[in-house]
N, C-alpha and C positions, 0 to 999 in steps of 0.2 A: 935550681932553687937559690935565689940570691939571699944576701944577708938581710935585706929589708923585709923580705917575706918571712924569714926566720924570726926576725925581731917582732914583726906584727903577730906572729903565732904565739910568741912568748907573752906579749902584752895581753892578747885575748885570753890565754890560759890564766894569767894573773887576775884579770878582771872577773872571770868566771869563778875562780877560787874565792875571791873577796865577796862576791855576791852570795855564794853558797854559805860562807862564814856568817855574814850578816843575817841571812834568812834563818840559819840554824839558831843564832842567838835570839832572834825575835820569836821563834817558835817555842823557845823555852819559857817565855813569859806567860803566866797563867791567863792574863786578860786576852792575849792573842789566841791562846788555845780555845778559850770560850767563844771568841768571835768566829773562829774556824768551825767549831762544832755547830754554832747557830747557823752559819752559812750553809753547811752541809744539810742541816735539817730543812732549811728553806728550799734548797735544790731538790731534795727528795720529795717534799710536799708539792712542788710544782709539776713534777713528772707524772704524778698519779691522776 
């Protein structure tokens, strides 16, 4: 395992952590929670 692959792994980890952080922040917003609930209701309605 070379230094470049170790470096790439570290960058991937940092990117994933940042994406999760942003997603978590967006999920805390009430308007986004409402959109998610509406989307789930639509999905459940189409399956039946």
